[in-house]
Chimera marker file (.cmm) of the C-alpha trace (Angstrom):
<marker_set name="trace">
<marker id="1" x="19.833" y="-53.782" z="34.959" r="1" g="1" b="0" radius="0.5"/>
<marker id="2" x="17.881" y="-50.617" z="33.948" r="1" g="1" b="0" radius="0.5"/>
<marker id="3" x="18.755" y="-47.449" z="35.813" r="1" g="1" b="0" radius="0.5"/>
<marker id="4" x="16.052" y="-45.496" z="37.549" r="1" g="1" b="0" radius="0.5"/>
<marker id="5" x="15.164" y="-42.097" z="36.060" r="1" g="1" b="0" radius="0.5"/>
<marker id="6" x="14.238" y="-40.682" z="39.440" r="1" g="1" b="0" radius="0.5"/>
<marker id="7" x="16.337" y="-37.727" z="40.513" r="1" g="1" b="0" radius="0.5"/>
<marker id="8" x="16.605" y="-37.194" z="44.245" r="1" g="1" b="0" radius="0.5"/>
<marker id="9" x="17.328" y="-33.624" z="45.344" r="1" g="1" b="0" radius="0.5"/>
<marker id="10" x="19.350" y="-33.323" z="48.544" r="1" g="1" b="0" radius="0.5"/>
<marker id="11" x="17.516" y="-31.357" z="51.295" r="1" g="1" b="0" radius="0.5"/>
<marker id="12" x="20.147" y="-28.581" z="51.340" r="1" g="1" b="0" radius="0.5"/>
<marker id="13" x="19.729" y="-27.964" z="47.594" r="1" g="1" b="0" radius="0.5"/>
<marker id="14" x="15.943" y="-28.101" z="47.890" r="1" g="1" b="0" radius="0.5"/>
<marker id="15" x="16.073" y="-25.426" z="50.580" r="1" g="1" b="0" radius="0.5"/>
<marker id="16" x="18.210" y="-23.161" z="48.329" r="1" g="1" b="0" radius="0.5"/>
<marker id="17" x="15.816" y="-23.693" z="45.414" r="1" g="1" b="0" radius="0.5"/>
<marker id="18" x="12.794" y="-22.887" z="47.598" r="1" g="1" b="0" radius="0.5"/>
<marker id="19" x="14.358" y="-19.625" z="48.803" r="1" g="1" b="0" radius="0.5"/>
<marker id="20" x="15.149" y="-18.245" z="45.314" r="1" g="1" b="0" radius="0.5"/>
<marker id="21" x="13.297" y="-14.999" z="44.546" r="1" g="1" b="0" radius="0.5"/>
<marker id="22" x="10.674" y="-14.978" z="41.802" r="1" g="1" b="0" radius="0.5"/>
<marker id="23" x="11.876" y="-13.765" z="38.414" r="1" g="1" b="0" radius="0.5"/>
<marker id="24" x="10.326" y="-10.426" z="37.504" r="1" g="1" b="0" radius="0.5"/>
<marker id="25" x="9.603" y="-9.283" z="33.992" r="1" g="1" b="0" radius="0.5"/>
<marker id="26" x="12.731" y="-9.088" z="31.904" r="1" g="1" b="0" radius="0.5"/>
<marker id="27" x="13.472" y="-5.522" z="30.944" r="1" g="1" b="0" radius="0.5"/>
<marker id="28" x="15.469" y="-4.367" z="27.994" r="1" g="1" b="0" radius="0.5"/>
<marker id="29" x="18.595" y="-2.280" z="28.419" r="1" g="1" b="0" radius="0.5"/>
<marker id="30" x="16.849" y="0.211" z="26.142" r="1" g="1" b="0" radius="0.5"/>
<marker id="31" x="13.877" y="0.669" z="28.515" r="1" g="1" b="0" radius="0.5"/>
<marker id="32" x="15.330" y="3.727" z="30.329" r="1" g="1" b="0" radius="0.5"/>
<marker id="33" x="15.746" y="5.450" z="26.952" r="1" g="1" b="0" radius="0.5"/>
<marker id="34" x="12.302" y="4.496" z="25.600" r="1" g="1" b="0" radius="0.5"/>
<marker id="35" x="10.777" y="8.016" z="25.470" r="1" g="1" b="0" radius="0.5"/>
<marker id="36" x="13.816" y="9.390" z="23.660" r="1" g="1" b="0" radius="0.5"/>
<marker id="37" x="14.041" y="6.519" z="21.171" r="1" g="1" b="0" radius="0.5"/>
<marker id="38" x="10.337" y="6.683" z="20.288" r="1" g="1" b="0" radius="0.5"/>
<marker id="39" x="10.476" y="10.484" z="19.946" r="1" g="1" b="0" radius="0.5"/>
<marker id="40" x="13.525" y="10.231" z="17.662" r="1" g="1" b="0" radius="0.5"/>
<marker id="41" x="11.719" y="7.689" z="15.485" r="1" g="1" b="0" radius="0.5"/>
<marker id="42" x="8.649" y="9.951" z="15.264" r="1" g="1" b="0" radius="0.5"/>
<marker id="43" x="10.981" y="12.776" z="14.210" r="1" g="1" b="0" radius="0.5"/>
<marker id="44" x="12.208" y="10.575" z="11.365" r="1" g="1" b="0" radius="0.5"/>
<marker id="45" x="15.646" y="9.594" z="12.627" r="1" g="1" b="0" radius="0.5"/>
<marker id="46" x="16.939" y="6.327" z="11.238" r="1" g="1" b="0" radius="0.5"/>
<marker id="47" x="17.730" y="3.327" z="13.408" r="1" g="1" b="0" radius="0.5"/>
<marker id="48" x="21.424" y="3.666" z="12.530" r="1" g="1" b="0" radius="0.5"/>
<marker id="49" x="21.475" y="7.309" z="13.662" r="1" g="1" b="0" radius="0.5"/>
<marker id="50" x="19.738" y="6.368" z="16.933" r="1" g="1" b="0" radius="0.5"/>
<marker id="51" x="22.302" y="3.599" z="17.470" r="1" g="1" b="0" radius="0.5"/>
<marker id="52" x="25.113" y="6.139" z="16.984" r="1" g="1" b="0" radius="0.5"/>
<marker id="53" x="23.518" y="8.515" z="19.518" r="1" g="1" b="0" radius="0.5"/>
<marker id="54" x="23.061" y="5.737" z="22.079" r="1" g="1" b="0" radius="0.5"/>
<marker id="55" x="26.634" y="4.569" z="21.613" r="1" g="1" b="0" radius="0.5"/>
<marker id="56" x="28.221" y="8.037" z="21.743" r="1" g="1" b="0" radius="0.5"/>
<marker id="57" x="26.088" y="9.805" z="24.340" r="1" g="1" b="0" radius="0.5"/>
<marker id="58" x="24.699" y="6.985" z="26.521" r="1" g="1" b="0" radius="0.5"/>
<marker id="59" x="27.585" y="4.501" z="26.229" r="1" g="1" b="0" radius="0.5"/>
<marker id="60" x="25.108" y="1.766" z="25.292" r="1" g="1" b="0" radius="0.5"/>
<marker id="61" x="25.935" y="-0.763" z="22.595" r="1" g="1" b="0" radius="0.5"/>
<marker id="62" x="23.013" y="-2.703" z="21.102" r="1" g="1" b="0" radius="0.5"/>
<marker id="63" x="22.464" y="-4.400" z="17.771" r="1" g="1" b="0" radius="0.5"/>
<marker id="64" x="20.387" y="-2.911" z="14.976" r="1" g="1" b="0" radius="0.5"/>
<marker id="65" x="17.853" y="-5.753" z="15.195" r="1" g="1" b="0" radius="0.5"/>
<marker id="66" x="17.481" y="-5.272" z="18.953" r="1" g="1" b="0" radius="0.5"/>
<marker id="67" x="16.631" y="-1.598" z="18.507" r="1" g="1" b="0" radius="0.5"/>
<marker id="68" x="14.244" y="-2.367" z="15.654" r="1" g="1" b="0" radius="0.5"/>
<marker id="69" x="12.345" y="-4.971" z="17.692" r="1" g="1" b="0" radius="0.5"/>
<marker id="70" x="12.263" y="-2.646" z="20.720" r="1" g="1" b="0" radius="0.5"/>
<marker id="71" x="10.669" y="0.143" z="18.676" r="1" g="1" b="0" radius="0.5"/>
<marker id="72" x="8.336" y="-2.214" z="16.838" r="1" g="1" b="0" radius="0.5"/>
<marker id="73" x="6.928" y="-3.647" z="20.081" r="1" g="1" b="0" radius="0.5"/>
<marker id="74" x="6.555" y="-0.314" z="21.884" r="1" g="1" b="0" radius="0.5"/>
<marker id="75" x="5.526" y="2.208" z="19.263" r="1" g="1" b="0" radius="0.5"/>
<marker id="76" x="1.923" y="3.199" z="18.680" r="1" g="1" b="0" radius="0.5"/>
<marker id="77" x="0.130" y="1.496" z="15.801" r="1" g="1" b="0" radius="0.5"/>
<marker id="78" x="-0.307" y="3.781" z="12.807" r="1" g="1" b="0" radius="0.5"/>
<marker id="79" x="-4.014" y="3.065" z="12.408" r="1" g="1" b="0" radius="0.5"/>
<marker id="80" x="-6.367" y="1.725" z="15.031" r="1" g="1" b="0" radius="0.5"/>
<marker id="81" x="-7.073" y="-1.941" z="14.426" r="1" g="1" b="0" radius="0.5"/>
<marker id="82" x="-10.783" y="-2.739" z="14.240" r="1" g="1" b="0" radius="0.5"/>
<marker id="83" x="-12.064" y="-5.067" z="16.911" r="1" g="1" b="0" radius="0.5"/>
<marker id="84" x="-13.950" y="-7.759" z="15.012" r="1" g="1" b="0" radius="0.5"/>
<marker id="85" x="-15.754" y="-9.047" z="18.086" r="1" g="1" b="0" radius="0.5"/>
<marker id="86" x="-17.330" y="-5.714" z="18.972" r="1" g="1" b="0" radius="0.5"/>
<marker id="87" x="-20.441" y="-4.427" z="17.280" r="1" g="1" b="0" radius="0.5"/>
<marker id="88" x="-19.902" y="-2.872" z="13.835" r="1" g="1" b="0" radius="0.5"/>
<marker id="89" x="-19.248" y="0.841" z="13.781" r="1" g="1" b="0" radius="0.5"/>
<marker id="90" x="-21.827" y="3.037" z="12.133" r="1" g="1" b="0" radius="0.5"/>
<marker id="91" x="-20.684" y="5.520" z="9.526" r="1" g="1" b="0" radius="0.5"/>
<marker id="92" x="-21.973" y="9.041" z="9.972" r="1" g="1" b="0" radius="0.5"/>
<marker id="93" x="-22.345" y="11.267" z="6.874" r="1" g="1" b="0" radius="0.5"/>
<marker id="94" x="-19.965" y="14.215" z="6.724" r="1" g="1" b="0" radius="0.5"/>
<marker id="95" x="-21.363" y="17.584" z="7.716" r="1" g="1" b="0" radius="0.5"/>
<marker id="96" x="-20.502" y="20.803" z="5.929" r="1" g="1" b="0" radius="0.5"/>
<marker id="97" x="-19.697" y="24.038" z="7.705" r="1" g="1" b="0" radius="0.5"/>
<marker id="98" x="-23.372" y="25.090" z="7.563" r="1" g="1" b="0" radius="0.5"/>
<marker id="99" x="-24.368" y="21.965" z="9.482" r="1" g="1" b="0" radius="0.5"/>
<marker id="100" x="-26.211" y="20.338" z="6.592" r="1" g="1" b="0" radius="0.5"/>
<marker id="101" x="-25.368" y="16.784" z="5.616" r="1" g="1" b="0" radius="0.5"/>
<marker id="102" x="-23.239" y="16.694" z="2.469" r="1" g="1" b="0" radius="0.5"/>
<marker id="103" x="-24.650" y="14.375" z="-0.178" r="1" g="1" b="0" radius="0.5"/>
<marker id="104" x="-21.892" y="14.926" z="-2.726" r="1" g="1" b="0" radius="0.5"/>
<marker id="105" x="-19.077" y="13.974" z="-0.331" r="1" g="1" b="0" radius="0.5"/>
<marker id="106" x="-18.445" y="10.727" z="-2.203" r="1" g="1" b="0" radius="0.5"/>
<marker id="107" x="-18.787" y="9.909" z="-5.864" r="1" g="1" b="0" radius="0.5"/>
<marker id="108" x="-20.745" y="6.794" z="-6.794" r="1" g="1" b="0" radius="0.5"/>
<marker id="109" x="-18.758" y="3.882" z="-8.169" r="1" g="1" b="0" radius="0.5"/>
<marker id="110" x="-18.362" y="3.692" z="-11.913" r="1" g="1" b="0" radius="0.5"/>
<marker id="111" x="-19.699" y="0.703" z="-13.791" r="1" g="1" b="0" radius="0.5"/>
<marker id="112" x="-17.325" y="-1.585" z="-15.678" r="1" g="1" b="0" radius="0.5"/>
<marker id="113" x="-18.262" y="0.009" z="-19.022" r="1" g="1" b="0" radius="0.5"/>
<marker id="114" x="-17.572" y="3.495" z="-17.642" r="1" g="1" b="0" radius="0.5"/>
<marker id="115" x="-14.168" y="2.406" z="-16.324" r="1" g="1" b="0" radius="0.5"/>
<marker id="116" x="-13.255" y="0.832" z="-19.681" r="1" g="1" b="0" radius="0.5"/>
<marker id="117" x="-14.336" y="4.006" z="-21.502" r="1" g="1" b="0" radius="0.5"/>
<marker id="118" x="-12.290" y="6.148" z="-19.113" r="1" g="1" b="0" radius="0.5"/>
<marker id="119" x="-9.203" y="3.947" z="-19.612" r="1" g="1" b="0" radius="0.5"/>
<marker id="120" x="-9.642" y="4.105" z="-23.409" r="1" g="1" b="0" radius="0.5"/>
<marker id="121" x="-9.932" y="7.894" z="-23.249" r="1" g="1" b="0" radius="0.5"/>
<marker id="122" x="-6.700" y="8.121" z="-21.239" r="1" g="1" b="0" radius="0.5"/>
<marker id="123" x="-4.910" y="5.818" z="-23.664" r="1" g="1" b="0" radius="0.5"/>
<marker id="124" x="-6.107" y="7.926" z="-26.595" r="1" g="1" b="0" radius="0.5"/>
<marker id="125" x="-4.981" y="11.108" z="-24.846" r="1" g="1" b="0" radius="0.5"/>
<marker id="126" x="-1.437" y="9.867" z="-24.269" r="1" g="1" b="0" radius="0.5"/>
<marker id="127" x="-1.033" y="7.644" z="-27.339" r="1" g="1" b="0" radius="0.5"/>
<marker id="128" x="1.667" y="8.475" z="-29.848" r="1" g="1" b="0" radius="0.5"/>
<marker id="129" x="0.309" y="9.795" z="-33.130" r="1" g="1" b="0" radius="0.5"/>
<marker id="130" x="0.324" y="7.278" z="-35.946" r="1" g="1" b="0" radius="0.5"/>
<marker id="131" x="2.445" y="8.566" z="-38.801" r="1" g="1" b="0" radius="0.5"/>
<marker id="132" x="1.569" y="7.647" z="-42.354" r="1" g="1" b="0" radius="0.5"/>
<marker id="133" x="3.718" y="4.846" z="-43.672" r="1" g="1" b="0" radius="0.5"/>
<marker id="134" x="6.501" y="5.786" z="-46.049" r="1" g="1" b="0" radius="0.5"/>
<marker id="135" x="6.164" y="4.271" z="-49.484" r="1" g="1" b="0" radius="0.5"/>
<marker id="136" x="8.367" y="1.232" z="-49.735" r="1" g="1" b="0" radius="0.5"/>
<marker id="137" x="10.956" y="0.945" z="-52.388" r="1" g="1" b="0" radius="0.5"/>
<marker id="138" x="10.303" y="-2.417" z="-53.962" r="1" g="1" b="0" radius="0.5"/>
<marker id="139" x="13.683" y="-2.666" z="-55.604" r="1" g="1" b="0" radius="0.5"/>
<marker id="140" x="16.015" y="-5.331" z="-54.181" r="1" g="1" b="0" radius="0.5"/>
<marker id="141" x="18.979" y="-4.145" z="-52.118" r="1" g="1" b="0" radius="0.5"/>
<marker id="142" x="21.467" y="-6.661" z="-53.475" r="1" g="1" b="0" radius="0.5"/>
<marker id="143" x="21.966" y="-9.202" z="-56.249" r="1" g="1" b="0" radius="0.5"/>
<marker id="144" x="22.152" y="-12.818" z="-55.233" r="1" g="1" b="0" radius="0.5"/>
<marker id="145" x="24.015" y="-15.265" z="-57.359" r="1" g="1" b="0" radius="0.5"/>
<marker id="146" x="25.239" y="-18.427" z="-55.596" r="1" g="1" b="0" radius="0.5"/>
<marker id="147" x="28.388" y="-18.472" z="-57.756" r="1" g="1" b="0" radius="0.5"/>
<marker id="148" x="29.397" y="-14.858" z="-57.033" r="1" g="1" b="0" radius="0.5"/>
<marker id="149" x="29.834" y="-12.718" z="-53.889" r="1" g="1" b="0" radius="0.5"/>
<marker id="150" x="26.966" y="-10.477" z="-52.819" r="1" g="1" b="0" radius="0.5"/>
<marker id="151" x="26.925" y="-7.068" z="-54.454" r="1" g="1" b="0" radius="0.5"/>
<marker id="152" x="24.842" y="-4.112" z="-53.376" r="1" g="1" b="0" radius="0.5"/>
<marker id="153" x="22.691" y="-2.380" z="-55.920" r="1" g="1" b="0" radius="0.5"/>
<marker id="154" x="23.473" y="1.317" z="-55.978" r="1" g="1" b="0" radius="0.5"/>
<marker id="155" x="20.452" y="3.553" z="-55.502" r="1" g="1" b="0" radius="0.5"/>
<marker id="156" x="19.419" y="5.619" z="-58.446" r="1" g="1" b="0" radius="0.5"/>
<marker id="157" x="20.184" y="9.271" z="-58.139" r="1" g="1" b="0" radius="0.5"/>
<marker id="158" x="17.308" y="11.639" z="-58.564" r="1" g="1" b="0" radius="0.5"/>
<link id1="1" id2="2" r="1" g="1" b="0" radius="0.2"/>
<link id1="2" id2="3" r="1" g="1" b="0" radius="0.2"/>
<link id1="3" id2="4" r="1" g="1" b="0" radius="0.2"/>
<link id1="4" id2="5" r="1" g="1" b="0" radius="0.2"/>
<link id1="5" id2="6" r="1" g="1" b="0" radius="0.2"/>
<link id1="6" id2="7" r="1" g="1" b="0" radius="0.2"/>
<link id1="7" id2="8" r="1" g="1" b="0" radius="0.2"/>
<link id1="8" id2="9" r="1" g="1" b="0" radius="0.2"/>
<link id1="9" id2="10" r="1" g="1" b="0" radius="0.2"/>
<link id1="10" id2="11" r="1" g="1" b="0" radius="0.2"/>
<link id1="11" id2="12" r="1" g="1" b="0" radius="0.2"/>
<link id1="12" id2="13" r="1" g="1" b="0" radius="0.2"/>
<link id1="13" id2="14" r="1" g="1" b="0" radius="0.2"/>
<link id1="14" id2="15" r="1" g="1" b="0" radius="0.2"/>
<link id1="15" id2="16" r="1" g="1" b="0" radius="0.2"/>
<link id1="16" id2="17" r="1" g="1" b="0" radius="0.2"/>
<link id1="17" id2="18" r="1" g="1" b="0" radius="0.2"/>
<link id1="18" id2="19" r="1" g="1" b="0" radius="0.2"/>
<link id1="19" id2="20" r="1" g="1" b="0" radius="0.2"/>
<link id1="20" id2="21" r="1" g="1" b="0" radius="0.2"/>
<link id1="21" id2="22" r="1" g="1" b="0" radius="0.2"/>
<link id1="22" id2="23" r="1" g="1" b="0" radius="0.2"/>
<link id1="23" id2="24" r="1" g="1" b="0" radius="0.2"/>
<link id1="24" id2="25" r="1" g="1" b="0" radius="0.2"/>
<link id1="25" id2="26" r="1" g="1" b="0" radius="0.2"/>
<link id1="26" id2="27" r="1" g="1" b="0" radius="0.2"/>
<link id1="27" id2="28" r="1" g="1" b="0" radius="0.2"/>
<link id1="28" id2="29" r="1" g="1" b="0" radius="0.2"/>
<link id1="29" id2="30" r="1" g="1" b="0" radius="0.2"/>
<link id1="30" id2="31" r="1" g="1" b="0" radius="0.2"/>
<link id1="31" id2="32" r="1" g="1" b="0" radius="0.2"/>
<link id1="32" id2="33" r="1" g="1" b="0" radius="0.2"/>
<link id1="33" id2="34" r="1" g="1" b="0" radius="0.2"/>
<link id1="34" id2="35" r="1" g="1" b="0" radius="0.2"/>
<link id1="35" id2="36" r="1" g="1" b="0" radius="0.2"/>
<link id1="36" id2="37" r="1" g="1" b="0" radius="0.2"/>
<link id1="37" id2="38" r="1" g="1" b="0" radius="0.2"/>
<link id1="38" id2="39" r="1" g="1" b="0" radius="0.2"/>
<link id1="39" id2="40" r="1" g="1" b="0" radius="0.2"/>
<link id1="40" id2="41" r="1" g="1" b="0" radius="0.2"/>
<link id1="41" id2="42" r="1" g="1" b="0" radius="0.2"/>
<link id1="42" id2="43" r="1" g="1" b="0" radius="0.2"/>
<link id1="43" id2="44" r="1" g="1" b="0" radius="0.2"/>
<link id1="44" id2="45" r="1" g="1" b="0" radius="0.2"/>
<link id1="45" id2="46" r="1" g="1" b="0" radius="0.2"/>
<link id1="46" id2="47" r="1" g="1" b="0" radius="0.2"/>
<link id1="47" id2="48" r="1" g="1" b="0" radius="0.2"/>
<link id1="48" id2="49" r="1" g="1" b="0" radius="0.2"/>
<link id1="49" id2="50" r="1" g="1" b="0" radius="0.2"/>
<link id1="50" id2="51" r="1" g="1" b="0" radius="0.2"/>
<link id1="51" id2="52" r="1" g="1" b="0" radius="0.2"/>
<link id1="52" id2="53" r="1" g="1" b="0" radius="0.2"/>
<link id1="53" id2="54" r="1" g="1" b="0" radius="0.2"/>
<link id1="54" id2="55" r="1" g="1" b="0" radius="0.2"/>
<link id1="55" id2="56" r="1" g="1" b="0" radius="0.2"/>
<link id1="56" id2="57" r="1" g="1" b="0" radius="0.2"/>
<link id1="57" id2="58" r="1" g="1" b="0" radius="0.2"/>
<link id1="58" id2="59" r="1" g="1" b="0" radius="0.2"/>
<link id1="59" id2="60" r="1" g="1" b="0" radius="0.2"/>
<link id1="60" id2="61" r="1" g="1" b="0" radius="0.2"/>
<link id1="61" id2="62" r="1" g="1" b="0" radius="0.2"/>
<link id1="62" id2="63" r="1" g="1" b="0" radius="0.2"/>
<link id1="63" id2="64" r="1" g="1" b="0" radius="0.2"/>
<link id1="64" id2="65" r="1" g="1" b="0" radius="0.2"/>
<link id1="65" id2="66" r="1" g="1" b="0" radius="0.2"/>
<link id1="66" id2="67" r="1" g="1" b="0" radius="0.2"/>
<link id1="67" id2="68" r="1" g="1" b="0" radius="0.2"/>
<link id1="68" id2="69" r="1" g="1" b="0" radius="0.2"/>
<link id1="69" id2="70" r="1" g="1" b="0" radius="0.2"/>
<link id1="70" id2="71" r="1" g="1" b="0" radius="0.2"/>
<link id1="71" id2="72" r="1" g="1" b="0" radius="0.2"/>
<link id1="72" id2="73" r="1" g="1" b="0" radius="0.2"/>
<link id1="73" id2="74" r="1" g="1" b="0" radius="0.2"/>
<link id1="74" id2="75" r="1" g="1" b="0" radius="0.2"/>
<link id1="75" id2="76" r="1" g="1" b="0" radius="0.2"/>
<link id1="76" id2="77" r="1" g="1" b="0" radius="0.2"/>
<link id1="77" id2="78" r="1" g="1" b="0" radius="0.2"/>
<link id1="78" id2="79" r="1" g="1" b="0" radius="0.2"/>
<link id1="79" id2="80" r="1" g="1" b="0" radius="0.2"/>
<link id1="80" id2="81" r="1" g="1" b="0" radius="0.2"/>
<link id1="81" id2="82" r="1" g="1" b="0" radius="0.2"/>
<link id1="82" id2="83" r="1" g="1" b="0" radius="0.2"/>
<link id1="83" id2="84" r="1" g="1" b="0" radius="0.2"/>
<link id1="84" id2="85" r="1" g="1" b="0" radius="0.2"/>
<link id1="85" id2="86" r="1" g="1" b="0" radius="0.2"/>
<link id1="86" id2="87" r="1" g="1" b="0" radius="0.2"/>
<link id1="87" id2="88" r="1" g="1" b="0" radius="0.2"/>
<link id1="88" id2="89" r="1" g="1" b="0" radius="0.2"/>
<link id1="89" id2="90" r="1" g="1" b="0" radius="0.2"/>
<link id1="90" id2="91" r="1" g="1" b="0" radius="0.2"/>
<link id1="91" id2="92" r="1" g="1" b="0" radius="0.2"/>
<link id1="92" id2="93" r="1" g="1" b="0" radius="0.2"/>
<link id1="93" id2="94" r="1" g="1" b="0" radius="0.2"/>
<link id1="94" id2="95" r="1" g="1" b="0" radius="0.2"/>
<link id1="95" id2="96" r="1" g="1" b="0" radius="0.2"/>
<link id1="96" id2="97" r="1" g="1" b="0" radius="0.2"/>
<link id1="97" id2="98" r="1" g="1" b="0" radius="0.2"/>
<link id1="98" id2="99" r="1" g="1" b="0" radius="0.2"/>
<link id1="99" id2="100" r="1" g="1" b="0" radius="0.2"/>
<link id1="100" id2="101" r="1" g="1" b="0" radius="0.2"/>
<link id1="101" id2="102" r="1" g="1" b="0" radius="0.2"/>
<link id1="102" id2="103" r="1" g="1" b="0" radius="0.2"/>
<link id1="103" id2="104" r="1" g="1" b="0" radius="0.2"/>
<link id1="104" id2="105" r="1" g="1" b="0" radius="0.2"/>
<link id1="105" id2="106" r="1" g="1" b="0" radius="0.2"/>
<link id1="106" id2="107" r="1" g="1" b="0" radius="0.2"/>
<link id1="107" id2="108" r="1" g="1" b="0" radius="0.2"/>
<link id1="108" id2="109" r="1" g="1" b="0" radius="0.2"/>
<link id1="109" id2="110" r="1" g="1" b="0" radius="0.2"/>
<link id1="110" id2="111" r="1" g="1" b="0" radius="0.2"/>
<link id1="111" id2="112" r="1" g="1" b="0" radius="0.2"/>
<link id1="112" id2="113" r="1" g="1" b="0" radius="0.2"/>
<link id1="113" id2="114" r="1" g="1" b="0" radius="0.2"/>
<link id1="114" id2="115" r="1" g="1" b="0" radius="0.2"/>
<link id1="115" id2="116" r="1" g="1" b="0" radius="0.2"/>
<link id1="116" id2="117" r="1" g="1" b="0" radius="0.2"/>
<link id1="117" id2="118" r="1" g="1" b="0" radius="0.2"/>
<link id1="118" id2="119" r="1" g="1" b="0" radius="0.2"/>
<link id1="119" id2="120" r="1" g="1" b="0" radius="0.2"/>
<link id1="120" id2="121" r="1" g="1" b="0" radius="0.2"/>
<link id1="121" id2="122" r="1" g="1" b="0" radius="0.2"/>
<link id1="122" id2="123" r="1" g="1" b="0" radius="0.2"/>
<link id1="123" id2="124" r="1" g="1" b="0" radius="0.2"/>
<link id1="124" id2="125" r="1" g="1" b="0" radius="0.2"/>
<link id1="125" id2="126" r="1" g="1" b="0" radius="0.2"/>
<link id1="126" id2="127" r="1" g="1" b="0" radius="0.2"/>
<link id1="127" id2="128" r="1" g="1" b="0" radius="0.2"/>
<link id1="128" id2="129" r="1" g="1" b="0" radius="0.2"/>
<link id1="129" id2="130" r="1" g="1" b="0" radius="0.2"/>
<link id1="130" id2="131" r="1" g="1" b="0" radius="0.2"/>
<link id1="131" id2="132" r="1" g="1" b="0" radius="0.2"/>
<link id1="132" id2="133" r="1" g="1" b="0" radius="0.2"/>
<link id1="133" id2="134" r="1" g="1" b="0" radius="0.2"/>
<link id1="134" id2="135" r="1" g="1" b="0" radius="0.2"/>
<link id1="135" id2="136" r="1" g="1" b="0" radius="0.2"/>
<link id1="136" id2="137" r="1" g="1" b="0" radius="0.2"/>
<link id1="137" id2="138" r="1" g="1" b="0" radius="0.2"/>
<link id1="138" id2="139" r="1" g="1" b="0" radius="0.2"/>
<link id1="139" id2="140" r="1" g="1" b="0" radius="0.2"/>
<link id1="140" id2="141" r="1" g="1" b="0" radius="0.2"/>
<link id1="141" id2="142" r="1" g="1" b="0" radius="0.2"/>
<link id1="142" id2="143" r="1" g="1" b="0" radius="0.2"/>
<link id1="143" id2="144" r="1" g="1" b="0" radius="0.2"/>
<link id1="144" id2="145" r="1" g="1" b="0" radius="0.2"/>
<link id1="145" id2="146" r="1" g="1" b="0" radius="0.2"/>
<link id1="146" id2="147" r="1" g="1" b="0" radius="0.2"/>
<link id1="147" id2="148" r="1" g="1" b="0" radius="0.2"/>
<link id1="148" id2="149" r="1" g="1" b="0" radius="0.2"/>
<link id1="149" id2="150" r="1" g="1" b="0" radius="0.2"/>
<link id1="150" id2="151" r="1" g="1" b="0" radius="0.2"/>
<link id1="151" id2="152" r="1" g="1" b="0" radius="0.2"/>
<link id1="152" id2="153" r="1" g="1" b="0" radius="0.2"/>
<link id1="153" id2="154" r="1" g="1" b="0" radius="0.2"/>
<link id1="154" id2="155" r="1" g="1" b="0" radius="0.2"/>
<link id1="155" id2="156" r="1" g="1" b="0" radius="0.2"/>
<link id1="156" id2="157" r="1" g="1" b="0" radius="0.2"/>
<link id1="157" id2="158" r="1" g="1" b="0" radius="0.2"/>
</marker_set>
């Protein structure tokens, strides 16, 4: 006989479940120290050094990965992310101190031929000089006779 998959909750348990408070947002143990942690990171302190400070001064033990994720989620982004759904931003030309619009603020892009020529010029500037080849001595260095051991030919003295 198959068993029924219906679970009947007793009225007493149902009443307890109905009276449970709602769960609020889960906060990290690091949340009270957030301004200090983010300031220390902006000052260039490493995560390991921050962990040592929290352990020694605040009596708080957390893992390296926990601290890293905490900072990653709460720190400011380095560059503002463009909103692709909004209208495109217009670029305004840079103004000089006299108030006139600067036309030479950006250089035009080089063509492919100009870039190749520039790369060749740099290579030529830093290339090692080619030394003239030494004349080769065409004399053999050793005598070969299959029936005898190899013998070196002594160079002629000048």
